N, CA, C and O atoms as a Maestro MAE file, in Angstrom:
{
 s_m_m2io_version
 :::
 2.0.0
}

f_m_ct {
 s_m_title
 :::
 protein
 m_atom[292] {
  # First column is atom index #
  i_m_mmod_type
  r_m_x_coord
  r_m_y_coord
  r_m_z_coord
  i_m_residue_number
  s_m_chain_name
  s_m_pdb_residue_name
  s_m_pdb_atom_name
  i_m_atomic_number
  :::
  1 25 -19.028 13.676 -14.709 1 A "UNK " " N  " 7
  2 3 -19.703 12.448 -15.061 1 A "UNK " " CA " 6
  3 2 -18.701 11.297 -15.001 1 A "UNK " " C  " 6
  4 15 -17.700 11.286 -15.716 1 A "UNK " " O  " 8
  5 25 -18.989 10.344 -14.144 2 A "UNK " " N  " 7
  6 3 -18.140 9.164 -14.029 2 A "UNK " " CA " 6
  7 2 -18.805 8.022 -14.797 2 A "UNK " " C  " 6
  8 15 -20.013 7.803 -14.710 2 A "UNK " " O  " 8
  9 25 -17.984 7.315 -15.542 3 A "UNK " " N  " 7
  10 3 -18.530 6.234 -16.362 3 A "UNK " " CA " 6
  11 2 -17.776 4.937 -16.094 3 A "UNK " " C  " 6
  12 15 -16.665 4.933 -15.564 3 A "UNK " " O  " 8
  13 25 -18.407 3.857 -16.472 4 A "UNK " " N  " 7
  14 3 -17.750 2.546 -16.443 4 A "UNK " " CA " 6
  15 2 -17.945 1.930 -17.824 4 A "UNK " " C  " 6
  16 15 -18.887 2.260 -18.545 4 A "UNK " " O  " 8
  17 25 -17.051 1.045 -18.165 5 A "UNK " " N  " 7
  18 3 -17.164 0.335 -19.430 5 A "UNK " " CA " 6
  19 2 -17.759 -1.044 -19.168 5 A "UNK " " C  " 6
  20 15 -17.302 -1.778 -18.292 5 A "UNK " " O  " 8
  21 25 -18.769 -1.375 -19.930 6 A "UNK " " N  " 7
  22 3 -19.392 -2.691 -19.850 6 A "UNK " " CA " 6
  23 2 -19.055 -3.401 -21.158 6 A "UNK " " C  " 6
  24 15 -19.426 -2.947 -22.240 6 A "UNK " " O  " 8
  25 25 -18.347 -4.522 -21.038 7 A "UNK " " N  " 7
  26 3 -17.893 -5.256 -22.215 7 A "UNK " " CA " 6
  27 2 -18.629 -6.587 -22.292 7 A "UNK " " C  " 6
  28 15 -18.638 -7.363 -21.336 7 A "UNK " " O  " 8
  29 25 -19.243 -6.836 -23.435 8 A "UNK " " N  " 7
  30 3 -19.870 -8.122 -23.698 8 A "UNK " " CA " 6
  31 2 -18.818 -8.981 -24.390 8 A "UNK " " C  " 6
  32 15 -18.493 -8.769 -25.558 8 A "UNK " " O  " 8
  33 25 -18.299 -9.940 -23.661 9 A "UNK " " N  " 7
  34 3 -17.205 -10.763 -24.186 9 A "UNK " " CA " 6
  35 2 -17.641 -11.645 -25.361 9 A "UNK " " C  " 6
  36 15 -16.828 -11.993 -26.218 9 A "UNK " " O  " 8
  37 25 -18.903 -11.997 -25.393 10 A "UNK " " N  " 7
  38 3 -19.395 -12.857 -26.461 10 A "UNK " " CA " 6
  39 2 -19.438 -12.107 -27.794 10 A "UNK " " C  " 6
  40 15 -19.105 -12.660 -28.842 10 A "UNK " " O  " 8
  41 25 -19.852 -10.846 -27.737 11 A "UNK " " N  " 7
  42 3 -19.991 -10.078 -28.976 11 A "UNK " " CA " 6
  43 2 -18.869 -9.079 -29.193 11 A "UNK " " C  " 6
  44 15 -18.658 -8.611 -30.312 11 A "UNK " " O  " 8
  45 25 -18.142 -8.748 -28.120 12 A "UNK " " N  " 7
  46 3 -17.090 -7.744 -28.225 12 A "UNK " " CA " 6
  47 2 -17.619 -6.320 -28.134 12 A "UNK " " C  " 6
  48 15 -16.860 -5.365 -28.296 12 A "UNK " " O  " 8
  49 25 -18.913 -6.171 -27.874 13 A "UNK " " N  " 7
  50 3 -19.519 -4.838 -27.777 13 A "UNK " " CA " 6
  51 2 -19.078 -4.154 -26.491 13 A "UNK " " C  " 6
  52 15 -19.047 -4.773 -25.428 13 A "UNK " " O  " 8
  53 25 -18.738 -2.872 -26.594 14 A "UNK " " N  " 7
  54 3 -18.315 -2.081 -25.451 14 A "UNK " " CA " 6
  55 2 -19.318 -0.945 -25.297 14 A "UNK " " C  " 6
  56 15 -19.644 -0.244 -26.254 14 A "UNK " " O  " 8
  57 25 -19.798 -0.781 -24.063 15 A "UNK " " N  " 7
  58 3 -20.800 0.253 -23.793 15 A "UNK " " CA " 6
  59 2 -20.328 1.100 -22.618 15 A "UNK " " C  " 6
  60 15 -19.864 0.561 -21.614 15 A "UNK " " O  " 8
  61 25 -20.440 2.415 -22.734 16 A "UNK " " N  " 7
  62 3 -20.124 3.316 -21.636 16 A "UNK " " CA " 6
  63 2 -21.404 3.577 -20.860 16 A "UNK " " C  " 6
  64 15 -22.415 3.989 -21.429 16 A "UNK " " O  " 8
  65 25 -21.354 3.332 -19.543 17 A "UNK " " N  " 7
  66 3 -22.525 3.488 -18.691 17 A "UNK " " CA " 6
  67 2 -22.150 4.411 -17.539 17 A "UNK " " C  " 6
  68 15 -21.088 4.258 -16.936 17 A "UNK " " O  " 8
  69 25 -23.020 5.366 -17.233 18 A "UNK " " N  " 7
  70 3 -22.761 6.277 -16.118 18 A "UNK " " CA " 6
  71 2 -22.905 5.526 -14.795 18 A "UNK " " C  " 6
  72 15 -23.791 4.685 -14.636 18 A "UNK " " O  " 8
  73 25 -22.017 5.844 -13.845 19 A "UNK " " N  " 7
  74 3 -22.078 5.202 -12.536 19 A "UNK " " CA " 6
  75 2 -23.309 5.672 -11.771 19 A "UNK " " C  " 6
  76 15 -23.721 6.827 -11.881 19 A "UNK " " O  " 8
  77 25 -23.889 4.764 -10.998 20 A "UNK " " N  " 7
  78 3 -25.029 5.120 -10.164 20 A "UNK " " CA " 6
  79 2 -24.535 5.827 -8.907 20 A "UNK " " C  " 6
  80 15 -23.339 5.819 -8.613 20 A "UNK " " O  " 8
  81 25 -25.457 6.438 -8.167 21 A "UNK " " N  " 7
  82 3 -25.094 7.108 -6.916 21 A "UNK " " CA " 6
  83 2 -24.480 6.114 -5.935 21 A "UNK " " C  " 6
  84 15 -23.541 6.447 -5.212 21 A "UNK " " O  " 8
  85 25 -25.010 4.902 -5.913 22 A "UNK " " N  " 7
  86 3 -24.476 3.864 -5.027 22 A "UNK " " CA " 6
  87 2 -23.049 3.489 -5.424 22 A "UNK " " C  " 6
  88 15 -22.195 3.314 -4.554 22 A "UNK " " O  " 8
  89 25 -22.782 3.364 -6.707 23 A "UNK " " N  " 7
  90 3 -21.434 3.035 -7.176 23 A "UNK " " CA " 6
  91 2 -20.460 4.166 -6.874 23 A "UNK " " C  " 6
  92 15 -19.311 3.915 -6.509 23 A "UNK " " O  " 8
  93 25 -20.908 5.404 -7.023 24 A "UNK " " N  " 7
  94 3 -20.057 6.554 -6.695 24 A "UNK " " CA " 6
  95 2 -19.725 6.571 -5.202 24 A "UNK " " C  " 6
  96 15 -18.582 6.817 -4.817 24 A "UNK " " O  " 8
  97 25 -20.729 6.309 -4.370 25 A "UNK " " N  " 7
  98 3 -20.509 6.279 -2.924 25 A "UNK " " CA " 6
  99 2 -19.535 5.162 -2.562 25 A "UNK " " C  " 6
  100 15 -18.656 5.355 -1.723 25 A "UNK " " O  " 8
  101 25 -19.684 3.999 -3.186 26 A "UNK " " N  " 7
  102 3 -18.781 2.881 -2.910 26 A "UNK " " CA " 6
  103 2 -17.362 3.211 -3.352 26 A "UNK " " C  " 6
  104 15 -16.400 2.866 -2.666 26 A "UNK " " O  " 8
  105 25 -17.229 3.875 -4.490 27 A "UNK " " N  " 7
  106 3 -15.905 4.274 -4.987 27 A "UNK " " CA " 6
  107 2 -15.227 5.203 -3.991 27 A "UNK " " C  " 6
  108 15 -14.042 5.049 -3.696 27 A "UNK " " O  " 8
  109 25 -15.989 6.175 -3.471 28 A "UNK " " N  " 7
  110 3 -15.430 7.112 -2.494 28 A "UNK " " CA " 6
  111 2 -15.056 6.401 -1.197 28 A "UNK " " C  " 6
  112 15 -14.021 6.690 -0.595 28 A "UNK " " O  " 8
  113 25 -15.904 5.474 -0.776 29 A "UNK " " N  " 7
  114 3 -15.629 4.705 0.441 29 A "UNK " " CA " 6
  115 2 -14.376 3.849 0.259 29 A "UNK " " C  " 6
  116 15 -13.540 3.773 1.159 29 A "UNK " " O  " 8
  117 25 -14.246 3.217 -0.883 30 A "UNK " " N  " 7
  118 3 -13.071 2.387 -1.170 30 A "UNK " " CA " 6
  119 2 -11.798 3.226 -1.210 30 A "UNK " " C  " 6
  120 15 -10.753 2.798 -0.721 30 A "UNK " " O  " 8
  121 25 -11.887 4.419 -1.792 31 A "UNK " " N  " 7
  122 3 -10.723 5.307 -1.866 31 A "UNK " " CA " 6
  123 2 -10.291 5.734 -0.466 31 A "UNK " " C  " 6
  124 15 -9.096 5.782 -0.175 31 A "UNK " " O  " 8
  125 25 -11.246 6.041 0.396 32 A "UNK " " N  " 7
  126 3 -10.927 6.441 1.766 32 A "UNK " " CA " 6
  127 2 -10.306 5.275 2.540 32 A "UNK " " C  " 6
  128 15 -9.346 5.465 3.286 32 A "UNK " " O  " 8
  129 25 -10.853 4.074 2.361 33 A "UNK " " N  " 7
  130 3 -10.311 2.895 3.030 33 A "UNK " " CA " 6
  131 2 -8.893 2.601 2.552 33 A "UNK " " C  " 6
  132 15 -8.028 2.233 3.346 33 A "UNK " " O  " 8
  133 25 -8.660 2.766 1.257 34 A "UNK " " N  " 7
  134 3 -7.319 2.550 0.708 34 A "UNK " " CA " 6
  135 2 -6.331 3.551 1.302 34 A "UNK " " C  " 6
  136 15 -5.222 3.184 1.691 34 A "UNK " " O  " 8
  137 25 -6.743 4.825 1.370 35 A "UNK " " N  " 7
  138 3 -5.853 5.856 1.912 35 A "UNK " " CA " 6
  139 2 -5.522 5.583 3.376 35 A "UNK " " C  " 6
  140 15 -4.379 5.761 3.799 35 A "UNK " " O  " 8
  141 25 -6.513 5.154 4.149 36 A "UNK " " N  " 7
  142 3 -6.281 4.843 5.558 36 A "UNK " " CA " 6
  143 2 -5.336 3.650 5.699 36 A "UNK " " C  " 6
  144 15 -4.419 3.683 6.520 36 A "UNK " " O  " 8
  145 25 -5.550 2.603 4.912 37 A "UNK " " N  " 7
  146 3 -4.678 1.423 4.987 37 A "UNK " " CA " 6
  147 2 -3.264 1.752 4.530 37 A "UNK " " C  " 6
  148 15 -2.296 1.244 5.096 37 A "UNK " " O  " 8
  149 25 -3.136 2.596 3.515 38 A "UNK " " N  " 7
  150 3 -1.815 2.996 3.033 38 A "UNK " " CA " 6
  151 2 -1.069 3.758 4.112 38 A "UNK " " C  " 6
  152 15 0.133 3.562 4.291 38 A "UNK " " O  " 8
  153 25 -1.771 4.629 4.838 39 A "UNK " " N  " 7
  154 3 -1.137 5.378 5.927 39 A "UNK " " CA " 6
  155 2 -0.653 4.427 7.021 39 A "UNK " " C  " 6
  156 15 0.434 4.612 7.570 39 A "UNK " " O  " 8
  157 25 -1.454 3.415 7.337 40 A "UNK " " N  " 7
  158 3 -1.060 2.419 8.342 40 A "UNK " " CA " 6
  159 2 0.158 1.637 7.865 40 A "UNK " " C  " 6
  160 15 1.098 1.423 8.631 40 A "UNK " " O  " 8
  161 25 0.148 1.212 6.612 41 A "UNK " " N  " 7
  162 3 1.271 0.453 6.045 41 A "UNK " " CA " 6
  163 2 2.546 1.293 6.015 41 A "UNK " " C  " 6
  164 15 3.626 0.800 6.337 41 A "UNK " " O  " 8
  165 25 2.417 2.563 5.627 42 A "UNK " " N  " 7
  166 3 3.582 3.446 5.580 42 A "UNK " " CA " 6
  167 2 4.163 3.651 6.977 42 A "UNK " " C  " 6
  168 15 5.381 3.654 7.151 42 A "UNK " " O  " 8
  169 25 3.289 3.823 7.975 43 A "UNK " " N  " 7
  170 3 3.751 3.998 9.351 43 A "UNK " " CA " 6
  171 2 4.457 2.738 9.842 43 A "UNK " " C  " 6
  172 15 5.457 2.823 10.555 43 A "UNK " " O  " 8
  173 25 3.942 1.577 9.466 44 A "UNK " " N  " 7
  174 3 4.564 0.318 9.875 44 A "UNK " " CA " 6
  175 2 5.948 0.164 9.243 44 A "UNK " " C  " 6
  176 15 6.872 -0.339 9.882 44 A "UNK " " O  " 8
  177 25 6.089 0.597 7.992 45 A "UNK " " N  " 7
  178 3 7.398 0.534 7.326 45 A "UNK " " CA " 6
  179 2 8.399 1.441 8.015 45 A "UNK " " C  " 6
  180 15 9.556 1.067 8.208 45 A "UNK " " O  " 8
  181 25 7.953 2.633 8.385 46 A "UNK " " N  " 7
  182 3 8.833 3.579 9.077 46 A "UNK " " CA " 6
  183 2 9.253 3.003 10.420 46 A "UNK " " C  " 6
  184 15 10.422 3.090 10.795 46 A "UNK " " O  " 8
  185 25 8.306 2.415 11.147 47 A "UNK " " N  " 7
  186 3 8.610 1.821 12.444 47 A "UNK " " CA " 6
  187 2 9.590 0.657 12.302 47 A "UNK " " C  " 6
  188 15 10.519 0.525 13.099 47 A "UNK " " O  " 8
  189 25 9.388 -0.179 11.298 48 A "UNK " " N  " 7
  190 3 10.283 -1.316 11.083 48 A "UNK " " CA " 6
  191 2 11.699 -0.840 10.763 48 A "UNK " " C  " 6
  192 15 12.679 -1.407 11.246 48 A "UNK " " O  " 8
  193 25 11.793 0.199 9.950 49 A "UNK " " N  " 7
  194 3 13.109 0.747 9.612 49 A "UNK " " CA " 6
  195 2 13.777 1.343 10.844 49 A "UNK " " C  " 6
  196 15 14.985 1.195 11.029 49 A "UNK " " O  " 8
  197 25 12.997 2.018 11.690 50 A "UNK " " N  " 7
  198 3 13.548 2.610 12.913 50 A "UNK " " CA " 6
  199 2 14.062 1.516 13.843 50 A "UNK " " C  " 6
  200 15 15.110 1.669 14.471 50 A "UNK " " O  " 8
  201 25 13.322 0.413 13.928 51 A "UNK " " N  " 7
  202 3 13.776 -0.692 14.771 51 A "UNK " " CA " 6
  203 2 15.049 -1.321 14.216 51 A "UNK " " C  " 6
  204 15 15.938 -1.708 14.975 51 A "UNK " " O  " 8
  205 25 15.132 -1.422 12.908 52 A "UNK " " N  " 7
  206 3 16.317 -1.993 12.270 52 A "UNK " " CA " 6
  207 2 17.539 -1.120 12.557 52 A "UNK " " C  " 6
  208 15 18.609 -1.625 12.895 52 A "UNK " " O  " 8
  209 25 17.364 0.194 12.420 53 A "UNK " " N  " 7
  210 3 18.458 1.128 12.686 53 A "UNK " " CA " 6
  211 2 18.849 1.059 14.153 53 A "UNK " " C  " 6
  212 15 20.034 1.076 14.488 53 A "UNK " " O  " 8
  213 25 17.848 0.981 15.034 54 A "UNK " " N  " 7
  214 3 18.117 0.884 16.464 54 A "UNK " " CA " 6
  215 2 18.873 -0.398 16.789 54 A "UNK " " C  " 6
  216 15 19.800 -0.392 17.599 54 A "UNK " " O  " 8
  217 25 18.475 -1.492 16.156 55 A "UNK " " N  " 7
  218 3 19.162 -2.763 16.366 55 A "UNK " " CA " 6
  219 2 20.605 -2.714 15.897 55 A "UNK " " C  " 6
  220 15 21.500 -3.245 16.555 55 A "UNK " " O  " 8
  221 25 20.827 -2.070 14.748 56 A "UNK " " N  " 7
  222 3 22.190 -1.934 14.238 56 A "UNK " " CA " 6
  223 2 23.038 -1.097 15.199 56 A "UNK " " C  " 6
  224 15 24.210 -1.400 15.425 56 A "UNK " " O  " 8
  225 25 22.440 -0.046 15.760 57 A "UNK " " N  " 7
  226 3 23.168 0.803 16.694 57 A "UNK " " CA " 6
  227 2 23.556 0.020 17.948 57 A "UNK " " C  " 6
  228 15 24.654 0.193 18.476 57 A "UNK " " O  " 8
  229 25 22.662 -0.835 18.418 58 A "UNK " " N  " 7
  230 3 22.963 -1.650 19.593 58 A "UNK " " CA " 6
  231 2 24.094 -2.625 19.299 58 A "UNK " " C  " 6
  232 15 24.970 -2.835 20.138 58 A "UNK " " O  " 8
  233 25 24.075 -3.224 18.106 59 A "UNK " " N  " 7
  234 3 25.148 -4.151 17.737 59 A "UNK " " CA " 6
  235 2 26.475 -3.409 17.582 59 A "UNK " " C  " 6
  236 15 27.529 -3.930 17.946 59 A "UNK " " O  " 8
  237 25 26.418 -2.187 17.039 60 A "UNK " " N  " 7
  238 3 27.631 -1.361 16.920 60 A "UNK " " CA " 6
  239 2 28.198 -1.073 18.304 60 A "UNK " " C  " 6
  240 15 29.410 -1.108 18.515 60 A "UNK " " O  " 8
  241 25 27.286 -0.783 19.256 61 A "UNK " " N  " 7
  242 3 27.719 -0.476 20.621 61 A "UNK " " CA " 6
  243 2 28.391 -1.680 21.269 61 A "UNK " " C  " 6
  244 15 29.223 -1.515 22.161 61 A "UNK " " O  " 8
  245 25 28.045 -2.878 20.836 62 A "UNK " " N  " 7
  246 3 28.671 -4.082 21.355 62 A "UNK " " CA " 6
  247 2 30.037 -4.338 20.720 62 A "UNK " " C  " 6
  248 15 30.769 -5.234 21.139 62 A "UNK " " O  " 8
  249 25 30.371 -3.531 19.694 63 A "UNK " " N  " 7
  250 3 31.677 -3.641 19.090 63 A "UNK " " CA " 6
  251 2 31.706 -4.417 17.785 63 A "UNK " " C  " 6
  252 15 32.788 -4.716 17.279 63 A "UNK " " O  " 8
  253 25 30.558 -4.751 17.229 64 A "UNK " " N  " 7
  254 3 30.526 -5.480 15.971 64 A "UNK " " CA " 6
  255 2 30.833 -4.540 14.797 64 A "UNK " " C  " 6
  256 15 30.501 -3.355 14.827 64 A "UNK " " O  " 8
  257 25 31.467 -5.094 13.777 65 A "UNK " " N  " 7
  258 3 31.759 -4.297 12.573 65 A "UNK " " CA " 6
  259 2 30.536 -4.307 11.657 65 A "UNK " " C  " 6
  260 15 29.601 -5.081 11.858 65 A "UNK " " O  " 8
  261 25 30.558 -3.439 10.652 66 A "UNK " " N  " 7
  262 3 29.472 -3.395 9.675 66 A "UNK " " CA " 6
  263 2 29.308 -4.720 8.954 66 A "UNK " " C  " 6
  264 15 28.185 -5.146 8.685 66 A "UNK " " O  " 8
  265 25 30.426 -5.382 8.638 67 A "UNK " " N  " 7
  266 3 30.373 -6.675 7.960 67 A "UNK " " CA " 6
  267 2 29.735 -7.732 8.850 67 A "UNK " " C  " 6
  268 15 28.941 -8.548 8.380 67 A "UNK " " O  " 8
  269 25 30.075 -7.720 10.118 68 A "UNK " " N  " 7
  270 3 29.497 -8.688 11.046 68 A "UNK " " CA " 6
  271 2 27.998 -8.444 11.237 68 A "UNK " " C  " 6
  272 15 27.204 -9.383 11.300 68 A "UNK " " O  " 8
  273 25 27.634 -7.176 11.326 69 A "UNK " " N  " 7
  274 3 26.214 -6.834 11.465 69 A "UNK " " CA " 6
  275 2 25.448 -7.261 10.216 69 A "UNK " " C  " 6
  276 15 24.347 -7.803 10.310 69 A "UNK " " O  " 8
  277 25 26.038 -7.014 9.047 70 A "UNK " " N  " 7
  278 3 25.404 -7.426 7.797 70 A "UNK " " CA " 6
  279 2 25.203 -8.933 7.732 70 A "UNK " " C  " 6
  280 15 24.198 -9.405 7.201 70 A "UNK " " O  " 8
  281 25 26.147 -9.685 8.267 71 A "UNK " " N  " 7
  282 3 26.034 -11.139 8.245 71 A "UNK " " CA " 6
  283 2 24.917 -11.616 9.184 71 A "UNK " " C  " 6
  284 15 24.261 -12.624 8.921 71 A "UNK " " O  " 8
  285 25 24.714 -10.888 10.264 72 A "UNK " " N  " 7
  286 3 23.660 -11.252 11.213 72 A "UNK " " CA " 6
  287 2 22.278 -10.905 10.699 72 A "UNK " " C  " 6
  288 15 21.314 -11.632 10.938 72 A "UNK " " O  " 8
  289 25 22.188 -9.785 9.987 73 A "UNK " " N  " 7
  290 3 20.880 -9.336 9.511 73 A "UNK " " CA " 6
  291 2 20.675 -9.843 8.112 73 A "UNK " " C  " 6
  292 15 19.634 -9.584 7.508 73 A "UNK " " O  " 8
  :::
 }
 m_bond[291] {
  # First column is bond index #
  i_m_from
  i_m_to
  i_m_order
  :::
  1 1 2 1
  2 2 3 1
  3 3 4 2
  4 3 5 1
  5 5 6 1
  6 6 7 1
  7 7 8 2
  8 7 9 1
  9 9 10 1
  10 10 11 1
  11 11 12 2
  12 11 13 1
  13 13 14 1
  14 14 15 1
  15 15 16 2
  16 15 17 1
  17 17 18 1
  18 18 19 1
  19 19 20 2
  20 19 21 1
  21 21 22 1
  22 22 23 1
  23 23 24 2
  24 23 25 1
  25 25 26 1
  26 26 27 1
  27 27 28 2
  28 27 29 1
  29 29 30 1
  30 30 31 1
  31 31 32 2
  32 31 33 1
  33 33 34 1
  34 34 35 1
  35 35 36 2
  36 35 37 1
  37 37 38 1
  38 38 39 1
  39 39 40 2
  40 39 41 1
  41 41 42 1
  42 42 43 1
  43 43 44 2
  44 43 45 1
  45 45 46 1
  46 46 47 1
  47 47 48 2
  48 47 49 1
  49 49 50 1
  50 50 51 1
  51 51 52 2
  52 51 53 1
  53 53 54 1
  54 54 55 1
  55 55 56 2
  56 55 57 1
  57 57 58 1
  58 58 59 1
  59 59 60 2
  60 59 61 1
  61 61 62 1
  62 62 63 1
  63 63 64 2
  64 63 65 1
  65 65 66 1
  66 66 67 1
  67 67 68 2
  68 67 69 1
  69 69 70 1
  70 70 71 1
  71 71 72 2
  72 71 73 1
  73 73 74 1
  74 74 75 1
  75 75 76 2
  76 75 77 1
  77 77 78 1
  78 78 79 1
  79 79 80 2
  80 79 81 1
  81 81 82 1
  82 82 83 1
  83 83 84 2
  84 83 85 1
  85 85 86 1
  86 86 87 1
  87 87 88 2
  88 87 89 1
  89 89 90 1
  90 90 91 1
  91 91 92 2
  92 91 93 1
  93 93 94 1
  94 94 95 1
  95 95 96 2
  96 95 97 1
  97 97 98 1
  98 98 99 1
  99 99 100 2
  100 99 101 1
  101 101 102 1
  102 102 103 1
  103 103 104 2
  104 103 105 1
  105 105 106 1
  106 106 107 1
  107 107 108 2
  108 107 109 1
  109 109 110 1
  110 110 111 1
  111 111 112 2
  112 111 113 1
  113 113 114 1
  114 114 115 1
  115 115 116 2
  116 115 117 1
  117 117 118 1
  118 118 119 1
  119 119 120 2
  120 119 121 1
  121 121 122 1
  122 122 123 1
  123 123 124 2
  124 123 125 1
  125 125 126 1
  126 126 127 1
  127 127 128 2
  128 127 129 1
  129 129 130 1
  130 130 131 1
  131 131 132 2
  132 131 133 1
  133 133 134 1
  134 134 135 1
  135 135 136 2
  136 135 137 1
  137 137 138 1
  138 138 139 1
  139 139 140 2
  140 139 141 1
  141 141 142 1
  142 142 143 1
  143 143 144 2
  144 143 145 1
  145 145 146 1
  146 146 147 1
  147 147 148 2
  148 147 149 1
  149 149 150 1
  150 150 151 1
  151 151 152 2
  152 151 153 1
  153 153 154 1
  154 154 155 1
  155 155 156 2
  156 155 157 1
  157 157 158 1
  158 158 159 1
  159 159 160 2
  160 159 161 1
  161 161 162 1
  162 162 163 1
  163 163 164 2
  164 163 165 1
  165 165 166 1
  166 166 167 1
  167 167 168 2
  168 167 169 1
  169 169 170 1
  170 170 171 1
  171 171 172 2
  172 171 173 1
  173 173 174 1
  174 174 175 1
  175 175 176 2
  176 175 177 1
  177 177 178 1
  178 178 179 1
  179 179 180 2
  180 179 181 1
  181 181 182 1
  182 182 183 1
  183 183 184 2
  184 183 185 1
  185 185 186 1
  186 186 187 1
  187 187 188 2
  188 187 189 1
  189 189 190 1
  190 190 191 1
  191 191 192 2
  192 191 193 1
  193 193 194 1
  194 194 195 1
  195 195 196 2
  196 195 197 1
  197 197 198 1
  198 198 199 1
  199 199 200 2
  200 199 201 1
  201 201 202 1
  202 202 203 1
  203 203 204 2
  204 203 205 1
  205 205 206 1
  206 206 207 1
  207 207 208 2
  208 207 209 1
  209 209 210 1
  210 210 211 1
  211 211 212 2
  212 211 213 1
  213 213 214 1
  214 214 215 1
  215 215 216 2
  216 215 217 1
  217 217 218 1
  218 218 219 1
  219 219 220 2
  220 219 221 1
  221 221 222 1
  222 222 223 1
  223 223 224 2
  224 223 225 1
  225 225 226 1
  226 226 227 1
  227 227 228 2
  228 227 229 1
  229 229 230 1
  230 230 231 1
  231 231 232 2
  232 231 233 1
  233 233 234 1
  234 234 235 1
  235 235 236 2
  236 235 237 1
  237 237 238 1
  238 238 239 1
  239 239 240 2
  240 239 241 1
  241 241 242 1
  242 242 243 1
  243 243 244 2
  244 243 245 1
  245 245 246 1
  246 246 247 1
  247 247 248 2
  248 247 249 1
  249 249 250 1
  250 250 251 1
  251 251 252 2
  252 251 253 1
  253 253 254 1
  254 254 255 1
  255 255 256 2
  256 255 257 1
  257 257 258 1
  258 258 259 1
  259 259 260 2
  260 259 261 1
  261 261 262 1
  262 262 263 1
  263 263 264 2
  264 263 265 1
  265 265 266 1
  266 266 267 1
  267 267 268 2
  268 267 269 1
  269 269 270 1
  270 270 271 1
  271 271 272 2
  272 271 273 1
  273 273 274 1
  274 274 275 1
  275 275 276 2
  276 275 277 1
  277 277 278 1
  278 278 279 1
  279 279 280 2
  280 279 281 1
  281 281 282 1
  282 282 283 1
  283 283 284 2
  284 283 285 1
  285 285 286 1
  286 286 287 1
  287 287 288 2
  288 287 289 1
  289 289 290 1
  290 290 291 1
  291 291 292 2
  :::
 }
}
């Protein structure tokens, strides 16, 4: 049983209400969308880090020191 809290701000009354089938479906849809977006974001972070490492390797190959590379990045 999934519930939501309904709060009446004027009176301070708090009521527990069971979620409807539509609300449950929306919750599941939102969770799936979040998981998909998180996977995309995580992949983008990995790709960005790989490019950064690749860029550092190219600068190293040109003969730059770690301090010089740090100053550039």
